[in-house]
Backbone atoms as SQL, in Angstrom:
CREATE TABLE atoms (id INTEGER PRIMARY KEY, chain TEXT, resi INTEGER, resn TEXT, atom TEXT, x REAL, y REAL, z REAL);
INSERT INTO atoms VALUES
  (1, 'A', 1, 'UNK', 'N', 12.615, 12.945, -23.315),
  (2, 'A', 1, 'UNK', 'CA', 11.959, 13.348, -24.078),
  (3, 'A', 1, 'UNK', 'C', 10.805, 12.437, -24.258),
  (4, 'A', 2, 'UNK', 'N', 9.622, 12.859, -24.176),
  (5, 'A', 2, 'UNK', 'CA', 7.992, 12.350, -24.131),
  (6, 'A', 2, 'UNK', 'C', 6.979, 12.655, -24.848),
  (7, 'A', 3, 'UNK', 'N', 6.581, 11.818, -25.241),
  (8, 'A', 3, 'UNK', 'CA', 5.272, 11.783, -26.074),
  (9, 'A', 3, 'UNK', 'C', 4.091, 10.890, -26.053),
  (10, 'A', 4, 'UNK', 'N', 3.063, 11.314, -25.949),
  (11, 'A', 4, 'UNK', 'CA', 1.594, 10.796, -25.558),
  (12, 'A', 4, 'UNK', 'C', 1.178, 10.102, -26.743),
  (13, 'A', 5, 'UNK', 'N', 0.587, 8.866, -26.024),
  (14, 'A', 5, 'UNK', 'CA', -0.374, 7.968, -27.439),
  (15, 'A', 5, 'UNK', 'C', -0.586, 6.934, -26.781),
  (16, 'A', 6, 'UNK', 'N', -1.900, 6.444, -27.558),
  (17, 'A', 6, 'UNK', 'CA', -2.683, 5.411, -27.351),
  (18, 'A', 6, 'UNK', 'C', -2.750, 4.259, -28.170),
  (19, 'A', 7, 'UNK', 'N', -2.252, 4.513, -29.763),
  (20, 'A', 7, 'UNK', 'CA', -2.035, 3.458, -30.504),
  (21, 'A', 7, 'UNK', 'C', -0.927, 2.792, -30.518),
  (22, 'A', 8, 'UNK', 'N', 0.107, 3.827, -30.673),
  (23, 'A', 8, 'UNK', 'CA', 1.397, 3.244, -31.374),
  (24, 'A', 8, 'UNK', 'C', 2.763, 2.545, -29.985),
  (25, 'A', 9, 'UNK', 'N', 2.470, 2.550, -29.376),
  (26, 'A', 9, 'UNK', 'CA', 2.909, 2.211, -27.903),
  (27, 'A', 9, 'UNK', 'C', 4.171, 1.043, -28.553),
  (28, 'A', 10, 'UNK', 'N', 3.389, -0.223, -28.655),
  (29, 'A', 10, 'UNK', 'CA', 4.571, -0.930, -29.406),
  (30, 'A', 10, 'UNK', 'C', 5.912, -0.331, -30.621),
  (31, 'A', 11, 'UNK', 'N', 5.151, -0.123, -30.927),
  (32, 'A', 11, 'UNK', 'CA', 6.397, 0.978, -31.897),
  (33, 'A', 11, 'UNK', 'C', 7.170, 1.915, -31.143),
  (34, 'A', 12, 'UNK', 'N', 6.773, 2.471, -30.159),
  (35, 'A', 12, 'UNK', 'CA', 8.154, 3.497, -29.299),
  (36, 'A', 12, 'UNK', 'C', 8.643, 2.865, -28.318),
  (37, 'A', 13, 'UNK', 'N', 7.873, 1.959, -28.176),
  (38, 'A', 13, 'UNK', 'CA', 8.691, 0.719, -26.930),
  (39, 'A', 13, 'UNK', 'C', 9.822, -0.113, -28.116),
  (40, 'A', 14, 'UNK', 'N', 9.798, -0.323, -28.934),
  (41, 'A', 14, 'UNK', 'CA', 11.166, -0.897, -29.800),
  (42, 'A', 14, 'UNK', 'C', 11.742, -0.269, -29.902),
  (43, 'A', 15, 'UNK', 'N', 11.181, 0.932, -29.979),
  (44, 'A', 15, 'UNK', 'CA', 12.761, 1.897, -30.290),
  (45, 'A', 15, 'UNK', 'C', 13.190, 2.512, -28.892),
  (46, 'A', 16, 'UNK', 'N', 12.832, 2.073, -28.075),
  (47, 'A', 16, 'UNK', 'CA', 14.046, 2.240, -26.609),
  (48, 'A', 16, 'UNK', 'C', 12.861, 3.075, -25.987),
  (49, 'A', 17, 'UNK', 'N', 11.222, 3.133, -26.039),
  (50, 'A', 17, 'UNK', 'CA', 11.435, 4.683, -25.217),
  (51, 'A', 17, 'UNK', 'C', 10.377, 3.754, -23.990),
  (52, 'A', 18, 'UNK', 'N', 10.452, 4.130, -22.656),
  (53, 'A', 18, 'UNK', 'CA', 10.002, 3.462, -21.955),
  (54, 'A', 18, 'UNK', 'C', 8.592, 4.156, -21.368),
  (55, 'A', 19, 'UNK', 'N', 7.452, 3.092, -21.306),
  (56, 'A', 19, 'UNK', 'CA', 5.917, 3.252, -20.872),
  (57, 'A', 19, 'UNK', 'C', 5.595, 3.214, -19.469),
  (58, 'A', 20, 'UNK', 'N', 4.819, 4.961, -19.602),
  (59, 'A', 20, 'UNK', 'CA', 4.064, 5.641, -18.458),
  (60, 'A', 20, 'UNK', 'C', 2.677, 5.250, -18.576),
  (61, 'A', 21, 'UNK', 'N', 1.405, 4.642, -17.858),
  (62, 'A', 21, 'UNK', 'CA', 0.474, 5.102, -17.756),
  (63, 'A', 21, 'UNK', 'C', 0.126, 6.468, -17.323),
  (64, 'A', 22, 'UNK', 'N', -0.433, 7.478, -18.135),
  (65, 'A', 22, 'UNK', 'CA', -0.763, 8.723, -17.785),
  (66, 'A', 22, 'UNK', 'C', -2.100, 8.997, -18.079),
  (67, 'A', 23, 'UNK', 'N', -2.795, 9.441, -16.246),
  (68, 'A', 23, 'UNK', 'CA', -3.874, 9.500, -16.010),
  (69, 'A', 23, 'UNK', 'C', -4.193, 11.212, -15.738),
  (70, 'A', 24, 'UNK', 'N', -4.835, 11.633, -17.187),
  (71, 'A', 24, 'UNK', 'CA', -5.190, 13.121, -16.771),
  (72, 'A', 24, 'UNK', 'C', -6.754, 13.442, -16.217),
  (73, 'A', 25, 'UNK', 'N', -7.162, 13.815, -14.817),
  (74, 'A', 25, 'UNK', 'CA', -8.016, 14.153, -14.893),
  (75, 'A', 25, 'UNK', 'C', -9.471, 15.153, -15.314),
  (76, 'A', 26, 'UNK', 'N', -9.121, 15.003, -16.755),
  (77, 'A', 26, 'UNK', 'CA', -9.622, 16.314, -17.337),
  (78, 'A', 26, 'UNK', 'C', -11.287, 16.780, -17.738),
  (79, 'A', 27, 'UNK', 'N', -11.989, 15.313, -17.191),
  (80, 'A', 27, 'UNK', 'CA', -13.415, 15.341, -17.208),
  (81, 'A', 27, 'UNK', 'C', -13.895, 15.312, -15.725),
  (82, 'A', 28, 'UNK', 'N', -13.424, 15.316, -14.972),
  (83, 'A', 28, 'UNK', 'CA', -14.013, 15.489, -13.255),
  (84, 'A', 28, 'UNK', 'C', -12.634, 15.468, -12.270),
  (85, 'A', 29, 'UNK', 'N', -12.396, 16.717, -12.295),
  (86, 'A', 29, 'UNK', 'CA', -10.920, 17.133, -11.260),
  (87, 'A', 29, 'UNK', 'C', -11.072, 16.700, -9.941),
  (88, 'A', 30, 'UNK', 'N', -12.611, 16.882, -9.379),
  (89, 'A', 30, 'UNK', 'CA', -12.601, 16.425, -8.104),
  (90, 'A', 30, 'UNK', 'C', -12.749, 15.090, -7.941),
  (91, 'A', 31, 'UNK', 'N', -12.594, 14.207, -8.614),
  (92, 'A', 31, 'UNK', 'CA', -12.584, 12.450, -8.743),
  (93, 'A', 31, 'UNK', 'C', -10.868, 12.352, -8.757),
  (94, 'A', 32, 'UNK', 'N', -10.217, 13.064, -8.665),
  (95, 'A', 32, 'UNK', 'CA', -8.519, 13.001, -8.749),
  (96, 'A', 32, 'UNK', 'C', -8.459, 11.928, -7.051),
  (97, 'A', 33, 'UNK', 'N', -8.619, 12.448, -6.315),
  (98, 'A', 33, 'UNK', 'CA', -8.125, 12.225, -4.951),
  (99, 'A', 33, 'UNK', 'C', -8.920, 10.558, -4.999),
  (100, 'A', 34, 'UNK', 'N', -9.697, 10.517, -5.325),
  (101, 'A', 34, 'UNK', 'CA', -10.961, 8.908, -4.944),
  (102, 'A', 34, 'UNK', 'C', -10.562, 8.159, -5.705),
  (103, 'A', 35, 'UNK', 'N', -10.403, 8.690, -7.432),
  (104, 'A', 35, 'UNK', 'CA', -9.725, 7.466, -8.220),
  (105, 'A', 35, 'UNK', 'C', -8.718, 6.711, -7.903),
  (106, 'A', 36, 'UNK', 'N', -7.653, 8.286, -7.990),
  (107, 'A', 36, 'UNK', 'CA', -6.129, 7.861, -7.729),
  (108, 'A', 36, 'UNK', 'C', -5.951, 6.532, -7.011),
  (109, 'A', 37, 'UNK', 'N', -6.648, 6.583, -5.544),
  (110, 'A', 37, 'UNK', 'CA', -6.926, 5.824, -4.575),
  (111, 'A', 37, 'UNK', 'C', -7.302, 4.476, -4.734),
  (112, 'A', 38, 'UNK', 'N', -7.880, 4.492, -4.883),
  (113, 'A', 38, 'UNK', 'CA', -8.684, 3.065, -5.689),
  (114, 'A', 38, 'UNK', 'C', -7.593, 2.201, -6.669),
  (115, 'A', 39, 'UNK', 'N', -6.825, 3.042, -7.700),
  (116, 'A', 39, 'UNK', 'CA', -5.961, 2.155, -8.580),
  (117, 'A', 39, 'UNK', 'C', -5.044, 2.112, -7.761),
  (118, 'A', 40, 'UNK', 'N', -4.260, 3.076, -7.109),
  (119, 'A', 40, 'UNK', 'CA', -3.339, 2.815, -6.681),
  (120, 'A', 40, 'UNK', 'C', -3.294, 1.432, -5.369),
  (121, 'A', 41, 'UNK', 'N', -4.800, 1.312, -4.568),
  (122, 'A', 41, 'UNK', 'CA', -4.492, 0.007, -3.358),
  (123, 'A', 41, 'UNK', 'C', -4.921, -0.913, -4.560),
  (124, 'A', 42, 'UNK', 'N', -5.864, -0.956, -5.756),
  (125, 'A', 42, 'UNK', 'CA', -6.245, -1.752, -6.377),
  (126, 'A', 42, 'UNK', 'C', -5.204, -2.188, -7.694),
  (127, 'A', 43, 'UNK', 'N', -5.945, -2.053, -8.997),
  (128, 'A', 43, 'UNK', 'CA', -4.998, -2.573, -10.088),
  (129, 'A', 43, 'UNK', 'C', -3.888, -2.222, -9.976),
  (130, 'A', 44, 'UNK', 'N', -3.223, -1.051, -10.128),
  (131, 'A', 44, 'UNK', 'CA', -2.104, -0.470, -9.659),
  (132, 'A', 44, 'UNK', 'C', -0.968, -0.237, -8.371),
  (133, 'A', 45, 'UNK', 'N', -1.464, -1.002, -7.620),
  (134, 'A', 45, 'UNK', 'CA', -0.918, -1.569, -6.452),
  (135, 'A', 45, 'UNK', 'C', 0.939, -2.013, -6.319),
  (136, 'A', 46, 'UNK', 'N', 1.620, -1.491, -5.978),
  (137, 'A', 46, 'UNK', 'CA', 3.009, -2.014, -6.192),
  (138, 'A', 46, 'UNK', 'C', 3.916, -1.225, -7.270),
  (139, 'A', 47, 'UNK', 'N', 3.305, -0.500, -7.968),
  (140, 'A', 47, 'UNK', 'CA', 3.918, -0.303, -9.136),
  (141, 'A', 47, 'UNK', 'C', 4.344, 1.808, -9.103),
  (142, 'A', 48, 'UNK', 'N', 5.635, 1.810, -9.001),
  (143, 'A', 48, 'UNK', 'CA', 6.264, 3.406, -9.068),
  (144, 'A', 48, 'UNK', 'C', 4.873, 4.534, -9.262),
  (145, 'A', 49, 'UNK', 'N', 5.015, 5.701, -8.801),
  (146, 'A', 49, 'UNK', 'CA', 3.678, 6.158, -9.849),
  (147, 'A', 49, 'UNK', 'C', 4.739, 7.804, -9.143),
  (148, 'A', 50, 'UNK', 'N', 4.115, 8.707, -10.074),
  (149, 'A', 50, 'UNK', 'CA', 4.066, 10.273, -9.367),
  (150, 'A', 50, 'UNK', 'C', 2.840, 10.924, -9.556),
  (151, 'A', 51, 'UNK', 'N', 2.555, 12.221, -8.991),
  (152, 'A', 51, 'UNK', 'CA', 1.565, 13.032, -8.562),
  (153, 'A', 51, 'UNK', 'C', 1.802, 13.994, -9.446),
  (154, 'A', 52, 'UNK', 'N', 1.108, 15.098, -10.721),
  (155, 'A', 52, 'UNK', 'CA', 1.159, 16.188, -11.297),
  (156, 'A', 52, 'UNK', 'C', 0.229, 16.691, -11.406),
  (157, 'A', 53, 'UNK', 'N', 0.782, 17.812, -12.068),
  (158, 'A', 53, 'UNK', 'CA', -0.534, 18.846, -12.835),
  (159, 'A', 53, 'UNK', 'C', 0.110, 19.439, -14.125),
  (160, 'A', 54, 'UNK', 'N', -1.163, 19.776, -15.001),
  (161, 'A', 54, 'UNK', 'CA', -0.615, 20.388, -16.175),
  (162, 'A', 54, 'UNK', 'C', -1.736, 21.499, -16.121),
  (163, 'A', 55, 'UNK', 'N', -1.336, 22.568, -16.500),
  (164, 'A', 55, 'UNK', 'CA', -2.976, 23.957, -16.637),
  (165, 'A', 55, 'UNK', 'C', -3.427, 23.288, -15.470),
  (166, 'A', 56, 'UNK', 'N', -2.994, 23.211, -14.709),
  (167, 'A', 56, 'UNK', 'CA', -4.105, 22.930, -13.403),
  (168, 'A', 56, 'UNK', 'C', -4.915, 21.256, -13.306),
  (169, 'A', 57, 'UNK', 'N', -4.610, 20.789, -14.485),
  (170, 'A', 57, 'UNK', 'CA', -5.152, 19.449, -14.566),
  (171, 'A', 57, 'UNK', 'C', -4.717, 18.193, -13.525),
  (172, 'A', 58, 'UNK', 'N', -5.131, 17.731, -12.622),
  (173, 'A', 58, 'UNK', 'CA', -4.249, 16.543, -11.900),
  (174, 'A', 58, 'UNK', 'C', -3.851, 15.683, -12.903),
  (175, 'A', 59, 'UNK', 'N', -2.557, 15.134, -12.896),
  (176, 'A', 59, 'UNK', 'CA', -2.180, 14.002, -13.224),
  (177, 'A', 59, 'UNK', 'C', -1.494, 12.896, -12.440),
  (178, 'A', 60, 'UNK', 'N', -1.798, 11.640, -12.882),
  (179, 'A', 60, 'UNK', 'CA', -1.177, 10.419, -12.198),
  (180, 'A', 60, 'UNK', 'C', -0.288, 9.573, -13.269),
  (181, 'A', 61, 'UNK', 'N', 1.160, 9.477, -13.274),
  (182, 'A', 61, 'UNK', 'CA', 1.803, 8.958, -14.133),
  (183, 'A', 61, 'UNK', 'C', 2.059, 7.657, -13.020),
  (184, 'A', 62, 'UNK', 'N', 2.281, 6.418, -13.980),
  (185, 'A', 62, 'UNK', 'CA', 2.508, 5.141, -13.076),
  (186, 'A', 62, 'UNK', 'C', 3.617, 4.736, -14.135),
  (187, 'A', 63, 'UNK', 'N', 4.956, 4.187, -13.776),
  (188, 'A', 63, 'UNK', 'CA', 5.903, 3.843, -14.253),
  (189, 'A', 63, 'UNK', 'C', 5.696, 2.100, -14.861),
  (190, 'A', 64, 'UNK', 'N', 5.917, 1.829, -16.173),
  (191, 'A', 64, 'UNK', 'CA', 5.850, 0.249, -16.706),
  (192, 'A', 64, 'UNK', 'C', 7.136, -0.290, -17.013),
  (193, 'A', 65, 'UNK', 'N', 7.440, -1.122, -16.934),
  (194, 'A', 65, 'UNK', 'CA', 8.431, -2.218, -17.467),
  (195, 'A', 65, 'UNK', 'C', 8.004, -2.233, -19.109),
  (196, 'A', 66, 'UNK', 'N', 6.811, -2.304, -19.266),
  (197, 'A', 66, 'UNK', 'CA', 6.317, -2.994, -20.532),
  (198, 'A', 66, 'UNK', 'C', 5.186, -2.251, -21.223),
  (199, 'A', 67, 'UNK', 'N', 4.659, -1.901, -22.022),
  (200, 'A', 67, 'UNK', 'CA', 3.408, -1.623, -22.703),
  (201, 'A', 67, 'UNK', 'C', 2.418, -2.706, -22.014),
  (202, 'A', 68, 'UNK', 'N', 1.571, -2.046, -21.145),
  (203, 'A', 68, 'UNK', 'CA', 0.632, -2.721, -20.520),
  (204, 'A', 68, 'UNK', 'C', -0.780, -2.838, -21.040),
  (205, 'A', 69, 'UNK', 'N', -1.304, -3.128, -22.222),
  (206, 'A', 69, 'UNK', 'CA', -2.118, -2.854, -22.968),
  (207, 'A', 69, 'UNK', 'C', -3.720, -3.343, -22.193),
  (208, 'A', 70, 'UNK', 'N', -3.859, -4.802, -21.388),
  (209, 'A', 70, 'UNK', 'CA', -4.328, -4.970, -20.614),
  (210, 'A', 70, 'UNK', 'C', -5.138, -3.983, -19.524),
  (211, 'A', 71, 'UNK', 'N', -3.383, -3.709, -19.028),
  (212, 'A', 71, 'UNK', 'CA', -3.940, -3.196, -17.184),
  (213, 'A', 71, 'UNK', 'C', -4.167, -1.972, -17.800),
  (214, 'A', 72, 'UNK', 'N', -4.458, -0.724, -19.057),
  (215, 'A', 72, 'UNK', 'CA', -4.905, 0.618, -19.697),
  (216, 'A', 72, 'UNK', 'C', -6.044, -0.040, -19.275),
  (217, 'A', 73, 'UNK', 'N', -6.264, -0.925, -20.055),
  (218, 'A', 73, 'UNK', 'CA', -7.891, -1.294, -20.433),
  (219, 'A', 73, 'UNK', 'C', -8.843, -1.545, -19.497),
  (220, 'A', 74, 'UNK', 'N', -8.097, -2.343, -18.236),
  (221, 'A', 74, 'UNK', 'CA', -8.876, -1.634, -17.034),
  (222, 'A', 74, 'UNK', 'C', -8.658, -1.198, -16.462),
  (223, 'A', 75, 'UNK', 'N', -8.283, -0.046, -15.859),
  (224, 'A', 75, 'UNK', 'CA', -7.871, 0.589, -15.501),
  (225, 'A', 75, 'UNK', 'C', -8.995, 1.980, -15.883),
  (226, 'A', 76, 'UNK', 'N', -9.182, 2.114, -17.478),
  (227, 'A', 76, 'UNK', 'CA', -9.841, 2.465, -18.332),
  (228, 'A', 76, 'UNK', 'C', -11.426, 2.712, -17.507),
  (229, 'A', 77, 'UNK', 'N', -12.064, 1.624, -17.214),
  (230, 'A', 77, 'UNK', 'CA', -12.870, 0.773, -17.432),
  (231, 'A', 77, 'UNK', 'C', -13.554, 1.035, -15.365),
  (232, 'A', 78, 'UNK', 'N', -12.781, 1.299, -15.057),
  (233, 'A', 78, 'UNK', 'CA', -12.515, 1.802, -13.171),
  (234, 'A', 78, 'UNK', 'C', -12.800, 3.340, -13.237),
  (235, 'A', 79, 'UNK', 'N', -12.621, 4.112, -14.098),
  (236, 'A', 79, 'UNK', 'CA', -12.549, 5.248, -13.691),
  (237, 'A', 79, 'UNK', 'C', -13.068, 6.150, -14.804),
  (238, 'A', 80, 'UNK', 'N', -14.128, 7.402, -14.251),
  (239, 'A', 80, 'UNK', 'CA', -14.922, 7.718, -14.892),
  (240, 'A', 80, 'UNK', 'C', -14.360, 9.374, -14.927),
  (241, 'A', 81, 'UNK', 'N', -13.916, 10.085, -14.375),
  (242, 'A', 81, 'UNK', 'CA', -13.157, 11.638, -14.093),
  (243, 'A', 81, 'UNK', 'C', -12.220, 11.724, -15.273),
  (244, 'A', 82, 'UNK', 'N', -11.358, 10.564, -16.159),
  (245, 'A', 82, 'UNK', 'CA', -10.190, 10.913, -16.350),
  (246, 'A', 82, 'UNK', 'C', -9.476, 10.587, -17.848),
  (247, 'A', 83, 'UNK', 'N', -8.532, 11.161, -18.582),
  (248, 'A', 83, 'UNK', 'CA', -8.545, 10.051, -19.762),
  (249, 'A', 83, 'UNK', 'C', -7.217, 9.179, -19.415),
  (250, 'A', 84, 'UNK', 'N', -6.921, 7.927, -19.806),
  (251, 'A', 84, 'UNK', 'CA', -5.917, 7.164, -19.495),
  (252, 'A', 84, 'UNK', 'C', -5.156, 6.706, -20.954),
  (253, 'A', 85, 'UNK', 'N', -3.724, 7.292, -20.874),
  (254, 'A', 85, 'UNK', 'CA', -3.580, 6.795, -22.191),
  (255, 'A', 85, 'UNK', 'C', -1.815, 6.677, -21.416),
  (256, 'A', 86, 'UNK', 'N', -1.061, 6.637, -22.824),
  (257, 'A', 86, 'UNK', 'CA', 0.538, 6.271, -22.499),
  (258, 'A', 86, 'UNK', 'C', 1.204, 7.129, -22.557),
  (259, 'A', 87, 'UNK', 'N', 2.200, 7.330, -22.035),
  (260, 'A', 87, 'UNK', 'CA', 3.568, 8.515, -22.128),
  (261, 'A', 87, 'UNK', 'C', 4.504, 8.202, -22.365),
  (262, 'A', 88, 'UNK', 'N', 5.339, 8.283, -23.434),
  (263, 'A', 88, 'UNK', 'CA', 6.380, 7.466, -23.458),
  (264, 'A', 88, 'UNK', 'C', 7.479, 8.566, -23.666),
  (265, 'A', 89, 'UNK', 'N', 8.708, 7.677, -23.015),
  (266, 'A', 89, 'UNK', 'CA', 9.835, 8.571, -22.871),
  (267, 'A', 89, 'UNK', 'C', 10.967, 7.666, -22.544),
  (268, 'A', 90, 'UNK', 'N', 12.030, 8.832, -23.357),
  (269, 'A', 90, 'UNK', 'CA', 13.391, 8.525, -23.821),
  (270, 'A', 90, 'UNK', 'C', 14.614, 9.300, -23.404),
  (271, 'A', 91, 'UNK', 'N', 15.692, 8.724, -22.482),
  (272, 'A', 91, 'UNK', 'CA', 16.383, 10.199, -22.055),
  (273, 'A', 91, 'UNK', 'C', 17.420, 9.940, -23.651),
  (274, 'A', 92, 'UNK', 'N', 17.718, 11.342, -23.871),
  (275, 'A', 92, 'UNK', 'CA', 18.863, 11.472, -24.653),
  (276, 'A', 92, 'UNK', 'C', 19.930, 11.774, -24.128),
  (277, 'A', 93, 'UNK', 'N', 21.566, 11.413, -24.523),
  (278, 'A', 93, 'UNK', 'CA', 22.308, 12.266, -24.051),
  (279, 'A', 93, 'UNK', 'C', 23.130, 12.855, -24.780),
  (280, 'A', 94, 'UNK', 'N', 23.744, 14.096, -24.416),
  (281, 'A', 94, 'UNK', 'CA', 24.919, 14.865, -25.654),
  (282, 'A', 94, 'UNK', 'C', 26.006, 14.266, -25.604),
  (283, 'A', 95, 'UNK', 'N', 26.598, 13.591, -27.018),
  (284, 'A', 95, 'UNK', 'CA', 27.589, 12.679, -27.060),
  (285, 'A', 95, 'UNK', 'C', 29.042, 13.621, -27.459),
  (286, 'A', 96, 'UNK', 'N', 29.305, 14.763, -26.844),
  (287, 'A', 96, 'UNK', 'CA', 30.454, 15.624, -28.072),
  (288, 'A', 96, 'UNK', 'C', 31.386, 14.993, -27.588);
């Protein structure tokens, strides 16, 4: 299960959800490659990530061990073509 949030990250983390930074190039998709490279060689260096898209909108997901509001703030200041928020995920299993 996954949900997007910008404000209640601590609440969902406390309930066992895993935080990921989610970048969505909704403002200027042409900046996707340039800004992705800058982030992955800068403040996001060494973190596990994957690229995706939703309805043609480029996305970048970055795995975090814990909510990093400071990192979200830092990267929000550095990118102009995208929205940066958190995507919280949790794996549920069927234990019948």
